[in-house]
All heavy atoms as TSV, in Angstrom:
chain	resi	resn	atom	element	x	y	z
A	1	MET	N	N	-39.198	25.103	-63.676
A	1	MET	CA	C	-38.052	24.230	-63.512
A	1	MET	C	C	-37.848	23.943	-62.013
A	1	MET	O	O	-38.090	24.803	-61.180
A	1	MET	CB	C	-36.812	24.886	-64.089
A	1	MET	CG	C	-35.533	24.048	-63.852
A	1	MET	SD	S	-34.072	24.652	-64.709
A	1	MET	CE	C	-34.411	23.989	-66.313
A	2	LYS	N	N	-37.401	22.777	-61.730
A	2	LYS	CA	C	-37.112	22.393	-60.339
A	2	LYS	C	C	-35.947	23.218	-59.811
A	2	LYS	O	O	-35.153	23.743	-60.578
A	2	LYS	CB	C	-36.755	20.917	-60.291
A	2	LYS	CG	C	-37.863	19.988	-60.653
A	2	LYS	CD	C	-37.384	18.551	-60.565
A	2	LYS	CE	C	-38.464	17.583	-60.947
A	2	LYS	NZ	N	-37.995	16.193	-60.871
A	3	GLN	N	N	-35.855	23.253	-58.501
A	3	GLN	CA	C	-34.724	23.896	-57.851
A	3	GLN	C	C	-33.838	22.858	-57.202
A	3	GLN	O	O	-34.294	21.720	-56.969
A	3	GLN	CB	C	-35.197	24.938	-56.822
A	3	GLN	CG	C	-35.935	26.059	-57.484
A	3	GLN	CD	C	-36.262	27.158	-56.461
A	3	GLN	OE1	O	-36.089	26.998	-55.267
A	3	GLN	NE2	N	-36.751	28.282	-56.963
A	4	VAL	N	N	-32.607	23.203	-56.924
A	4	VAL	CA	C	-31.685	22.263	-56.307
A	4	VAL	C	C	-31.203	22.792	-54.982
A	4	VAL	O	O	-31.206	23.994	-54.727
A	4	VAL	CB	C	-30.483	21.957	-57.246
A	4	VAL	CG1	C	-30.932	21.144	-58.425
A	4	VAL	CG2	C	-29.802	23.220	-57.694
A	5	LEU	N	N	-30.730	21.874	-54.148
A	5	LEU	CA	C	-30.254	22.199	-52.820
A	5	LEU	C	C	-28.900	21.499	-52.618
A	5	LEU	O	O	-28.754	20.325	-52.958
A	5	LEU	CB	C	-31.248	21.735	-51.776
A	5	LEU	CG	C	-30.873	21.928	-50.328
A	5	LEU	CD1	C	-30.826	23.425	-49.959
A	5	LEU	CD2	C	-31.869	21.220	-49.408
A	6	VAL	N	N	-27.926	22.215	-52.054
A	6	VAL	CA	C	-26.634	21.634	-51.722
A	6	VAL	C	C	-26.540	21.575	-50.198
A	6	VAL	O	O	-26.727	22.604	-49.530
A	6	VAL	CB	C	-25.464	22.468	-52.278
A	6	VAL	CG1	C	-24.122	21.893	-51.808
A	6	VAL	CG2	C	-25.496	22.535	-53.798
A	7	ASP	N	N	-26.250	20.395	-49.660
A	7	ASP	CA	C	-25.984	20.254	-48.237
A	7	ASP	C	C	-24.514	20.704	-48.040
A	7	ASP	O	O	-23.594	19.928	-48.234
A	7	ASP	CB	C	-26.184	18.806	-47.809
A	7	ASP	CG	C	-25.868	18.586	-46.338
A	7	ASP	OD1	O	-25.369	19.521	-45.642
A	7	ASP	OD2	O	-26.129	17.489	-45.857
A	8	GLN	N	N	-24.350	21.945	-47.674
A	8	GLN	CA	C	-23.001	22.517	-47.587
A	8	GLN	C	C	-22.165	21.889	-46.480
A	8	GLN	O	O	-20.945	21.907	-46.557
A	8	GLN	CB	C	-23.084	24.033	-47.436
A	8	GLN	CG	C	-23.653	24.688	-48.682
A	8	GLN	CD	C	-23.732	26.187	-48.591
A	8	GLN	OE1	O	-23.882	26.739	-47.501
A	8	GLN	NE2	N	-23.662	26.842	-49.727
A	9	SER	N	N	-22.808	21.321	-45.473
A	9	SER	CA	C	-22.034	20.657	-44.417
A	9	SER	C	C	-21.436	19.343	-44.891
A	9	SER	O	O	-20.460	18.874	-44.305
A	9	SER	CB	C	-22.922	20.406	-43.180
A	9	SER	OG	O	-23.947	19.481	-43.474
A	10	ALA	N	N	-21.965	18.787	-45.959
A	10	ALA	CA	C	-21.440	17.534	-46.524
A	10	ALA	C	C	-20.548	17.763	-47.736
A	10	ALA	O	O	-19.745	16.884	-48.097
A	10	ALA	CB	C	-22.598	16.622	-46.913
A	11	CYS	N	N	-20.643	18.921	-48.355
A	11	CYS	CA	C	-19.872	19.217	-49.572
A	11	CYS	C	C	-18.359	19.217	-49.278
A	11	CYS	O	O	-17.914	19.785	-48.281
A	11	CYS	CB	C	-20.292	20.595	-50.121
A	11	CYS	SG	S	-19.403	21.093	-51.593
A	12	ILE	N	N	-17.602	18.559	-50.150
A	12	ILE	CA	C	-16.130	18.506	-49.997
A	12	ILE	C	C	-15.415	19.465	-50.930
A	12	ILE	O	O	-14.203	19.482	-50.959
A	12	ILE	CB	C	-15.618	17.074	-50.201
A	12	ILE	CG1	C	-15.944	16.551	-51.592
A	12	ILE	CG2	C	-16.174	16.143	-49.098
A	12	ILE	CD1	C	-15.264	15.228	-51.956
A	13	GLY	N	N	-16.180	20.237	-51.701
A	13	GLY	CA	C	-15.576	21.258	-52.564
A	13	GLY	C	C	-14.862	20.719	-53.773
A	13	GLY	O	O	-13.914	21.328	-54.253
A	14	CYS	N	N	-15.325	19.607	-54.328
A	14	CYS	CA	C	-14.638	19.009	-55.482
A	14	CYS	C	C	-14.850	19.804	-56.760
A	14	CYS	O	O	-14.123	19.619	-57.739
A	14	CYS	CB	C	-15.089	17.567	-55.675
A	14	CYS	SG	S	-16.778	17.385	-56.329
A	15	GLN	N	N	-15.850	20.655	-56.801
A	15	GLN	CA	C	-16.187	21.536	-57.927
A	15	GLN	C	C	-16.797	20.843	-59.148
A	15	GLN	O	O	-16.975	21.455	-60.196
A	15	GLN	CB	C	-14.971	22.361	-58.367
A	15	GLN	CG	C	-14.408	23.205	-57.263
A	15	GLN	CD	C	-13.258	24.077	-57.701
A	15	GLN	OE1	O	-13.077	24.338	-58.923
A	15	GLN	NE2	N	-12.467	24.548	-56.754
A	16	MET	N	N	-17.125	19.556	-59.031
A	16	MET	CA	C	-17.705	18.822	-60.160
A	16	MET	C	C	-19.013	19.474	-60.624
A	16	MET	O	O	-19.240	19.654	-61.820
A	16	MET	CB	C	-17.931	17.362	-59.829
A	16	MET	CG	C	-16.673	16.552	-59.665
A	16	MET	SD	S	-15.827	16.284	-61.232
A	16	MET	CE	C	-17.012	15.239	-62.051
A	17	CYS	N	N	-19.879	19.817	-59.676
A	17	CYS	CA	C	-21.175	20.376	-60.033
A	17	CYS	C	C	-21.000	21.698	-60.763
A	17	CYS	O	O	-21.697	21.991	-61.746
A	17	CYS	CB	C	-22.062	20.532	-58.812
A	17	CYS	SG	S	-21.365	21.575	-57.506
A	18	ALA	N	N	-20.087	22.544	-60.292
A	18	ALA	CA	C	-19.849	23.849	-60.902
A	18	ALA	C	C	-19.234	23.706	-62.300
A	18	ALA	O	O	-19.455	24.546	-63.171
A	18	ALA	CB	C	-18.967	24.703	-60.007
A	19	GLN	N	N	-18.470	22.655	-62.513
A	19	GLN	CA	C	-17.893	22.402	-63.853
A	19	GLN	C	C	-18.947	21.894	-64.810
A	19	GLN	O	O	-18.954	22.257	-65.996
A	19	GLN	CB	C	-16.728	21.409	-63.731
A	19	GLN	CG	C	-15.541	21.982	-63.019
A	19	GLN	CD	C	-14.442	20.955	-62.783
A	19	GLN	OE1	O	-14.497	19.857	-63.290
A	19	GLN	NE2	N	-13.468	21.318	-61.987
A	20	ILE	N	N	-19.830	21.019	-64.333
A	20	ILE	CA	C	-20.861	20.441	-65.190
A	20	ILE	C	C	-21.996	21.430	-65.449
A	20	ILE	O	O	-22.494	21.514	-66.557
A	20	ILE	CB	C	-21.414	19.139	-64.562
A	20	ILE	CG1	C	-20.307	18.078	-64.542
A	20	ILE	CG2	C	-22.652	18.650	-65.292
A	20	ILE	CD1	C	-20.637	16.845	-63.721
A	21	ALA	N	N	-22.393	22.154	-64.412
A	21	ALA	CA	C	-23.558	23.072	-64.506
A	21	ALA	C	C	-23.177	24.440	-63.958
A	21	ALA	O	O	-23.660	24.869	-62.922
A	21	ALA	CB	C	-24.742	22.483	-63.747
A	22	PRO	N	N	-22.332	25.176	-64.674
A	22	PRO	CA	C	-21.829	26.470	-64.168
A	22	PRO	C	C	-22.878	27.549	-63.998
A	22	PRO	O	O	-22.670	28.513	-63.258
A	22	PRO	CB	C	-20.742	26.860	-65.165
A	22	PRO	CG	C	-21.148	26.148	-66.427
A	22	PRO	CD	C	-21.770	24.861	-65.982
A	23	ALA	N	N	-24.013	27.398	-64.668
A	23	ALA	CA	C	-25.067	28.404	-64.537
A	23	ALA	C	C	-26.001	28.079	-63.368
A	23	ALA	O	O	-26.949	28.835	-63.088
A	23	ALA	CB	C	-25.873	28.524	-65.819
A	24	SER	N	N	-25.706	26.976	-62.658
A	24	SER	CA	C	-26.560	26.556	-61.553
A	24	SER	C	C	-25.830	26.399	-60.236
A	24	SER	O	O	-26.463	26.318	-59.191
A	24	SER	CB	C	-27.275	25.238	-61.900
A	24	SER	OG	O	-28.048	25.383	-63.061
A	25	PHE	N	N	-24.479	26.298	-60.282
A	25	PHE	CA	C	-23.680	26.126	-59.083
A	25	PHE	C	C	-22.467	27.043	-59.165
A	25	PHE	O	O	-21.878	27.239	-60.213
A	25	PHE	CB	C	-23.193	24.666	-58.949
A	25	PHE	CG	C	-24.278	23.654	-58.852
A	25	PHE	CD1	C	-24.737	23.004	-59.968
A	25	PHE	CD2	C	-24.905	23.399	-57.627
A	25	PHE	CE1	C	-25.773	22.063	-59.889
A	25	PHE	CE2	C	-25.930	22.496	-57.554
A	25	PHE	CZ	C	-26.355	21.823	-58.670
A	26	GLN	N	N	-22.084	27.549	-58.000
A	26	GLN	CA	C	-20.834	28.302	-57.885
A	26	GLN	C	C	-20.168	27.913	-56.575
A	26	GLN	O	O	-20.812	27.355	-55.692
A	26	GLN	CB	C	-21.053	29.804	-57.956
A	26	GLN	CG	C	-21.831	30.372	-56.810
A	26	GLN	CD	C	-22.088	31.857	-56.981
A	26	GLN	OE1	O	-22.002	32.416	-58.064
A	26	GLN	NE2	N	-22.416	32.551	-55.885
A	27	MET	N	N	-18.904	28.183	-56.450
A	27	MET	CA	C	-18.184	27.858	-55.230
A	27	MET	C	C	-18.142	29.079	-54.333
A	27	MET	O	O	-17.897	30.187	-54.773
A	27	MET	CB	C	-16.778	27.388	-55.552
A	27	MET	CG	C	-16.724	26.164	-56.492
A	27	MET	SD	S	-17.701	24.752	-55.938
A	27	MET	CE	C	-16.764	24.261	-54.505
A	28	SER	N	N	-18.412	28.848	-53.054
A	28	SER	CA	C	-18.408	29.933	-52.072
A	28	SER	C	C	-16.985	30.264	-51.665
A	28	SER	O	O	-16.037	29.559	-51.977
A	28	SER	CB	C	-19.209	29.535	-50.831
A	28	SER	OG	O	-18.488	28.563	-50.090
A	29	GLU	N	N	-16.820	31.356	-50.912
A	29	GLU	CA	C	-15.514	31.726	-50.384
A	29	GLU	C	C	-14.990	30.649	-49.438
A	29	GLU	O	O	-13.778	30.508	-49.272
A	29	GLU	CB	C	-15.595	33.065	-49.674
A	29	GLU	CG	C	-15.813	34.244	-50.603
A	29	GLU	CD	C	-15.847	35.570	-49.866
A	29	GLU	OE1	O	-15.438	35.648	-48.692
A	29	GLU	OE2	O	-16.287	36.557	-50.496
A	30	GLU	N	N	-15.890	29.895	-48.818
A	30	GLU	CA	C	-15.505	28.812	-47.925
A	30	GLU	C	C	-15.093	27.535	-48.671
A	30	GLU	O	O	-14.670	26.578	-48.075
A	30	GLU	CB	C	-16.655	28.483	-46.974
A	30	GLU	CG	C	-16.930	29.589	-45.955
A	30	GLU	CD	C	-17.785	30.718	-46.554
A	30	GLU	OE1	O	-18.484	30.505	-47.562
A	30	GLU	OE2	O	-17.694	31.835	-46.030
A	31	GLY	N	N	-15.231	27.558	-50.007
A	31	GLY	CA	C	-14.819	26.413	-50.807
A	31	GLY	C	C	-15.853	25.322	-50.979
A	31	GLY	O	O	-15.505	24.191	-51.342
A	32	VAL	N	N	-17.123	25.627	-50.713
A	32	VAL	CA	C	-18.175	24.648	-50.905
A	32	VAL	C	C	-19.158	25.166	-51.965
A	32	VAL	O	O	-19.222	26.345	-52.258
A	32	VAL	CB	C	-18.931	24.333	-49.584
A	32	VAL	CG1	C	-17.995	23.677	-48.582
A	32	VAL	CG2	C	-19.575	25.562	-48.980
A	33	SER	N	N	-19.902	24.256	-52.515
A	33	SER	CA	C	-20.840	24.561	-53.581
A	33	SER	C	C	-22.079	25.310	-53.065
A	33	SER	O	O	-22.559	25.029	-51.967
A	33	SER	CB	C	-21.298	23.282	-54.278
A	33	SER	OG	O	-22.228	23.561	-55.307
A	34	VAL	N	N	-22.538	26.231	-53.877
A	34	VAL	CA	C	-23.787	26.964	-53.610
A	34	VAL	C	C	-24.685	26.798	-54.835
A	34	VAL	O	O	-24.249	27.040	-55.949
A	34	VAL	CB	C	-23.507	28.467	-53.367
A	34	VAL	CG1	C	-24.783	29.242	-53.176
A	34	VAL	CG2	C	-22.586	28.650	-52.185
A	35	ALA	N	N	-25.933	26.385	-54.581
A	35	ALA	CA	C	-26.882	26.266	-55.706
A	35	ALA	C	C	-27.483	27.617	-56.018
A	35	ALA	O	O	-27.836	28.368	-55.130
A	35	ALA	CB	C	-27.992	25.278	-55.309
A	36	LEU	N	N	-27.565	27.923	-57.284
A	36	LEU	CA	C	-28.197	29.160	-57.754
A	36	LEU	C	C	-29.609	28.821	-58.196
A	36	LEU	O	O	-29.809	27.976	-59.068
A	36	LEU	CB	C	-27.393	29.744	-58.933
A	36	LEU	CG	C	-25.907	29.980	-58.685
A	36	LEU	CD1	C	-25.223	30.452	-59.967
A	36	LEU	CD2	C	-25.715	31.007	-57.571
A	37	ASN	N	N	-30.579	29.441	-57.553
A	37	ASN	CA	C	-31.955	29.147	-57.882
A	37	ASN	C	C	-32.675	30.429	-58.281
A	37	ASN	O	O	-32.531	31.428	-57.610
A	37	ASN	CB	C	-32.669	28.508	-56.678
A	37	ASN	CG	C	-32.275	27.056	-56.556
A	37	ASN	OD1	O	-32.528	26.269	-57.477
A	37	ASN	ND2	N	-31.664	26.699	-55.434
A	38	PRO	N	N	-33.418	30.402	-59.386
A	38	PRO	CA	C	-33.641	29.212	-60.176
A	38	PRO	C	C	-32.367	28.831	-60.957
A	38	PRO	O	O	-31.589	29.711	-61.333
A	38	PRO	CB	C	-34.754	29.600	-61.135
A	38	PRO	CG	C	-34.679	31.095	-61.231
A	38	PRO	CD	C	-34.130	31.562	-59.928
A	39	PRO	N	N	-32.167	27.523	-61.188
A	39	PRO	CA	C	-30.965	27.086	-61.879
A	39	PRO	C	C	-30.958	27.591	-63.338
A	39	PRO	O	O	-31.999	27.742	-63.971
A	39	PRO	CB	C	-31.048	25.568	-61.828
A	39	PRO	CG	C	-32.400	25.213	-61.385
A	39	PRO	CD	C	-33.019	26.434	-60.804
A	40	GLY	N	N	-29.779	27.826	-63.836
A	40	GLY	CA	C	-29.625	28.320	-65.191
A	40	GLY	C	C	-29.315	27.267	-66.229
A	40	GLY	O	O	-29.125	27.573	-67.409
A	41	ASP	N	N	-29.205	26.027	-65.808
A	41	ASP	CA	C	-28.917	24.919	-66.756
A	41	ASP	C	C	-30.181	24.082	-66.937
A	41	ASP	O	O	-31.099	24.132	-66.119
A	41	ASP	CB	C	-27.800	24.026	-66.175
A	41	ASP	CG	C	-26.469	24.774	-66.077
A	41	ASP	OD1	O	-25.869	25.037	-67.155
A	41	ASP	OD2	O	-26.057	25.117	-64.965
A	42	SER	N	N	-30.163	23.263	-67.982
A	42	SER	CA	C	-31.307	22.389	-68.241
A	42	SER	C	C	-31.421	21.311	-67.165
A	42	SER	O	O	-30.461	21.018	-66.449
A	42	SER	CB	C	-31.147	21.732	-69.617
A	42	SER	OG	O	-30.104	20.766	-69.561
A	43	GLU	N	N	-32.587	20.716	-67.062
A	43	GLU	CA	C	-32.778	19.661	-66.071
A	43	GLU	C	C	-31.870	18.481	-66.341
A	43	GLU	O	O	-31.379	17.844	-65.415
A	43	GLU	CB	C	-34.247	19.224	-66.100
A	43	GLU	CG	C	-34.593	18.328	-64.922
A	43	GLU	CD	C	-36.094	18.109	-64.750
A	43	GLU	OE1	O	-36.866	19.037	-64.997
A	43	GLU	OE2	O	-36.457	16.990	-64.322
A	44	ASP	N	N	-31.571	18.180	-67.606
A	44	ASP	CA	C	-30.674	17.082	-67.934
A	44	ASP	C	C	-29.271	17.358	-67.410
A	44	ASP	O	O	-28.603	16.478	-66.858
A	44	ASP	CB	C	-30.617	16.844	-69.452
A	44	ASP	CG	C	-31.880	16.193	-69.980
A	44	ASP	OD1	O	-32.609	15.557	-69.193
A	44	ASP	OD2	O	-32.133	16.320	-71.205
A	45	ILE	N	N	-28.794	18.593	-67.546
A	45	ILE	CA	C	-27.482	18.968	-67.050
A	45	ILE	C	C	-27.467	18.899	-65.522
A	45	ILE	O	O	-26.487	18.416	-64.917
A	45	ILE	CB	C	-27.068	20.393	-67.514
A	45	ILE	CG1	C	-26.933	20.409	-69.048
A	45	ILE	CG2	C	-25.785	20.866	-66.857
A	45	ILE	CD1	C	-25.800	19.591	-69.614
A	46	LEU	N	N	-28.533	19.369	-64.887
A	46	LEU	CA	C	-28.630	19.280	-63.416
A	46	LEU	C	C	-28.595	17.845	-62.953
A	46	LEU	O	O	-27.947	17.516	-61.938
A	46	LEU	CB	C	-29.908	19.959	-62.922
A	46	LEU	CG	C	-29.914	21.493	-63.080
A	46	LEU	CD1	C	-31.301	22.024	-62.777
A	46	LEU	CD2	C	-28.873	22.123	-62.189
A	47	LYS	N	N	-29.280	16.965	-63.643
A	47	LYS	CA	C	-29.249	15.533	-63.291
A	47	LYS	C	C	-27.829	14.982	-63.351
A	47	LYS	O	O	-27.412	14.202	-62.503
A	47	LYS	CB	C	-30.165	14.733	-64.205
A	47	LYS	CG	C	-31.629	14.939	-63.917
A	47	LYS	CD	C	-32.500	14.146	-64.884
A	47	LYS	CE	C	-33.963	14.399	-64.660
A	47	LYS	NZ	N	-34.800	13.681	-65.608
A	48	GLN	N	N	-27.054	15.408	-64.371
A	48	GLN	CA	C	-25.663	14.965	-64.470
A	48	GLN	C	C	-24.840	15.458	-63.298
A	48	GLN	O	O	-24.035	14.719	-62.711
A	48	GLN	CB	C	-25.044	15.460	-65.775
A	48	GLN	CG	C	-25.562	14.783	-67.011
A	48	GLN	CD	C	-24.974	15.371	-68.268
A	48	GLN	OE1	O	-23.945	16.044	-68.235
A	48	GLN	NE2	N	-25.618	15.119	-69.410
A	49	ALA	N	N	-25.047	16.730	-62.932
A	49	ALA	CA	C	-24.289	17.293	-61.823
A	49	ALA	C	C	-24.624	16.581	-60.505
A	49	ALA	O	O	-23.736	16.273	-59.726
A	49	ALA	CB	C	-24.595	18.794	-61.698
A	50	ILE	N	N	-25.891	16.310	-60.286
A	50	ILE	CA	C	-26.326	15.603	-59.086
A	50	ILE	C	C	-25.714	14.195	-59.048
A	50	ILE	O	O	-25.196	13.744	-58.024
A	50	ILE	CB	C	-27.857	15.543	-58.980
A	50	ILE	CG1	C	-28.409	16.964	-58.723
A	50	ILE	CG2	C	-28.326	14.573	-57.916
A	50	ILE	CD1	C	-29.908	17.107	-58.875
A	51	ALA	N	N	-25.753	13.506	-60.170
A	51	ALA	CA	C	-25.234	12.123	-60.250
A	51	ALA	C	C	-23.714	12.064	-60.056
A	51	ALA	O	O	-23.195	11.080	-59.554
A	51	ALA	CB	C	-25.602	11.494	-61.577
A	52	CYS	N	N	-22.996	13.119	-60.436
A	52	CYS	CA	C	-21.532	13.108	-60.347
A	52	CYS	C	C	-21.010	13.521	-58.982
A	52	CYS	O	O	-19.818	13.379	-58.730
A	52	CYS	CB	C	-20.944	14.036	-61.412
A	52	CYS	SG	S	-21.086	13.337	-63.062
A	53	CYS	N	N	-21.858	13.997	-58.087
A	53	CYS	CA	C	-21.375	14.427	-56.768
A	53	CYS	C	C	-20.856	13.227	-55.982
A	53	CYS	O	O	-21.620	12.286	-55.714
A	53	CYS	CB	C	-22.513	15.115	-56.018
A	53	CYS	SG	S	-22.006	15.646	-54.367
A	54	PRO	N	N	-19.575	13.214	-55.628
A	54	PRO	CA	C	-18.998	12.044	-54.943
A	54	PRO	C	C	-19.534	11.839	-53.534
A	54	PRO	O	O	-19.438	10.712	-53.015
A	54	PRO	CB	C	-17.509	12.341	-54.923
A	54	PRO	CG	C	-17.386	13.812	-55.040
A	54	PRO	CD	C	-18.572	14.252	-55.867
A	55	VAL	N	N	-20.085	12.868	-52.912
A	55	VAL	CA	C	-20.632	12.679	-51.551
A	55	VAL	C	C	-22.158	12.793	-51.524
A	55	VAL	O	O	-22.763	12.823	-50.447
A	55	VAL	CB	C	-19.983	13.688	-50.539
A	55	VAL	CG1	C	-18.524	13.367	-50.368
A	55	VAL	CG2	C	-20.203	15.116	-50.992
A	56	GLU	N	N	-22.762	12.850	-52.684
A	56	GLU	CA	C	-24.221	12.898	-52.841
A	56	GLU	C	C	-24.881	13.956	-51.973
A	56	GLU	O	O	-25.881	13.709	-51.278
A	56	GLU	CB	C	-24.809	11.507	-52.541
A	56	GLU	CG	C	-24.289	10.442	-53.493
A	56	GLU	CD	C	-24.811	9.035	-53.194
A	56	GLU	OE1	O	-25.491	8.839	-52.175
A	56	GLU	OE2	O	-24.545	8.179	-54.019
A	57	CYS	N	N	-24.330	15.186	-51.996
A	57	CYS	CA	C	-24.869	16.267	-51.188
A	57	CYS	C	C	-25.790	17.211	-51.942
A	57	CYS	O	O	-26.223	18.225	-51.401
A	57	CYS	CB	C	-23.741	17.035	-50.500
A	57	CYS	SG	S	-22.735	18.017	-51.614
A	58	ILE	N	N	-26.104	16.872	-53.219
A	58	ILE	CA	C	-27.013	17.720	-54.010
A	58	ILE	C	C	-28.332	16.977	-54.199
A	58	ILE	O	O	-28.339	15.782	-54.516
A	58	ILE	CB	C	-26.398	18.026	-55.390
A	58	ILE	CG1	C	-24.997	18.627	-55.240
A	58	ILE	CG2	C	-27.303	18.995	-56.140
A	58	ILE	CD1	C	-24.273	18.738	-56.557
A	59	SER	N	N	-29.424	17.684	-54.011
A	59	SER	CA	C	-30.725	17.073	-54.179
A	59	SER	C	C	-31.690	18.068	-54.791
A	59	SER	O	O	-31.405	19.255	-54.846
A	59	SER	CB	C	-31.259	16.570	-52.836
A	59	SER	OG	O	-31.375	17.637	-51.920
A	60	TRP	N	N	-32.836	17.545	-55.224
A	60	TRP	CA	C	-33.904	18.406	-55.705
A	60	TRP	C	C	-34.577	19.042	-54.502
A	60	TRP	O	O	-34.807	18.403	-53.484
A	60	TRP	CB	C	-34.955	17.627	-56.503
A	60	TRP	CG	C	-34.439	17.049	-57.774
A	60	TRP	CD1	C	-34.264	15.745	-58.054
A	60	TRP	CD2	C	-34.044	17.771	-58.954
A	60	TRP	NE1	N	-33.774	15.600	-59.330
A	60	TRP	CE2	C	-33.654	16.828	-59.906
A	60	TRP	CE3	C	-34.011	19.106	-59.294
A	60	TRP	CZ2	C	-33.189	17.185	-61.179
A	60	TRP	CZ3	C	-33.564	19.467	-60.566
A	60	TRP	CH2	C	-33.171	18.509	-61.472
A	61	LEU	N	N	-34.903	20.301	-54.638
A	61	LEU	CA	C	-35.608	21.038	-53.588
A	61	LEU	C	C	-37.110	20.767	-53.742
A	61	LEU	O	O	-37.672	21.041	-54.784
A	61	LEU	CB	C	-35.308	22.511	-53.676
A	61	LEU	CG	C	-35.890	23.454	-52.612
A	61	LEU	CD1	C	-35.362	23.061	-51.234
A	61	LEU	CD2	C	-35.538	24.873	-52.905
A	62	GLU	N	N	-37.704	20.185	-52.709
A	62	GLU	CA	C	-39.123	19.864	-52.759
A	62	GLU	C	C	-39.941	21.130	-52.486
A	62	GLU	O	O	-39.624	21.913	-51.627
A	62	GLU	CB	C	-39.451	18.807	-51.705
A	62	GLU	CG	C	-38.732	17.479	-51.934
A	62	GLU	CD	C	-39.135	16.764	-53.199
A	62	GLU	OE1	O	-40.307	16.890	-53.602
A	62	GLU	OE2	O	-38.273	16.108	-53.806
A	63	ASP	N	N	-41.020	21.290	-53.250
A	63	ASP	CA	C	-41.917	22.430	-53.060
A	63	ASP	C	C	-42.807	22.225	-51.853
A	63	ASP	O	O	-43.162	21.163	-51.466
A	63	ASP	CB	C	-42.766	22.665	-54.309
A	63	ASP	CG	C	-41.909	23.153	-55.462
A	63	ASP	OD1	O	-40.860	23.737	-55.208
A	63	ASP	OD2	O	-42.344	22.950	-56.613
């Protein structure tokens, strides 16, 4: 499965990714998203989380 990356400097802490894909994202103490790798959600769920990010700070991690 692919891995995901969150640009924490761009994250606004909306929590959408963590709500859509809770097995792949969690919120840090600083209030920004952290990607859990390997992700625990299906690729389809991850695609939804990436698409719903209002600041587009989530991407696929290239190997």
